[in-house]
C-alpha positions in Angstrom: -88.1 -17.3 -100.4 -87.5 -19.0 -97.0 -84.1 -19.9 -95.8 -85.0 -23.7 -95.8 -85.7 -23.5 -99.5 -82.1 -22.3 -100.2 -80.7 -25.1 -98.1 -82.7 -27.6 -100.0 -81.6 -26.1 -103.3 -77.9 -26.2 -102.2 -78.4 -29.8 -101.0 -80.0 -30.8 -104.3 -77.2 -29.1 -106.3 -74.5 -30.8 -104.2 -76.1 -34.2 -104.6 -76.5 -33.6 -108.3 -72.8 -32.7 -108.7 -71.7 -35.8 -106.6 -74.0 -38.0 -108.6 -72.7 -36.8 -112.0 -69.1 -37.0 -110.8 -69.6 -40.6 -109.6 -71.2 -41.6 -112.9 -68.4 -39.9 -114.9 -65.7 -41.6 -112.8 -67.3 -45.0 -113.3 -67.5 -44.5 -117.0 -63.8 -43.5 -117.1 -62.9 -46.6 -115.0 -64.9 -48.9 -117.4 -63.2 -47.3 -120.4 -59.7 -47.8 -118.9 -60.6 -51.4 -118.0 -61.9 -52.1 -121.5 -58.7 -50.8 -123.1 -56.6 -52.9 -120.7 -58.7 -56.0 -121.6 -58.2 -55.4 -125.4 -54.5 -55.1 -124.9 -54.4 -58.3 -122.8 -56.5 -60.2 -125.4 -53.9 -59.3 -128.0 -51.2 -60.7 -125.7 -49.5 -57.5 -124.7 -49.1 -55.8 -121.3 -51.1 -52.6 -121.0 -48.4 -50.9 -119.0 -45.1 -51.9 -120.7 -46.5 -53.0 -124.1 -44.4 -56.2 -124.2 -45.8 -59.6 -124.9 -45.1 -60.8 -121.4 -48.6 -61.1 -120.0 -49.7 -64.4 -118.4 -52.9 -65.8 -117.0 -52.0 -66.4 -113.3 -55.4 -67.2 -111.7 -58.8 -68.4 -112.9 -61.7 -68.8 -110.5 -65.3 -69.8 -111.0 -66.7 -72.8 -112.7 -69.9 -74.0 -114.1 -72.3 -71.6 -115.8 -71.6 -68.4 -114.0 -69.0 -65.6 -114.5 -65.4 -66.4 -114.1 -62.7 -64.2 -112.5 -59.4 -64.3 -114.3 -56.2 -62.5 -113.2 -53.4 -61.6 -115.6 -49.9 -60.6 -114.5 -47.0 -59.2 -116.5 -43.6 -60.9 -115.9 -41.6 -57.8 -116.9 -43.2 -54.9 -115.0 -45.4 -56.6 -112.5 -48.7 -55.3 -113.8 -51.7 -57.3 -112.5 -55.4 -56.9 -113.2 -58.5 -59.1 -112.7 -61.4 -59.3 -115.0 -64.9 -60.9 -114.7 -65.6 -62.9 -117.8 -69.2 -64.0 -118.4 -69.1 -67.7 -119.3 -71.6 -70.0 -120.8 -72.7 -73.5 -120.0 -71.7 -74.8 -123.4 -75.1 -76.2 -124.1 
């Protein structure tokens, strides 16, 4: 087997590992984000578990997605979420 074939094999293996790691990291991020959103929907802070979470910013209007930001008044936790809105038709 030529030396170039080994380099191509290592490059392919490296790219495969990086790709799988990226996908796994993004899935973990989405899972954490979903758990935080469920906690906020119930009115509690995901970090300190107290009912001190407030909607501090809401952006976007019309029929597109809206960006909302929640902040905890106790521990300072802050997170933003993109909420898909509807036109109400």
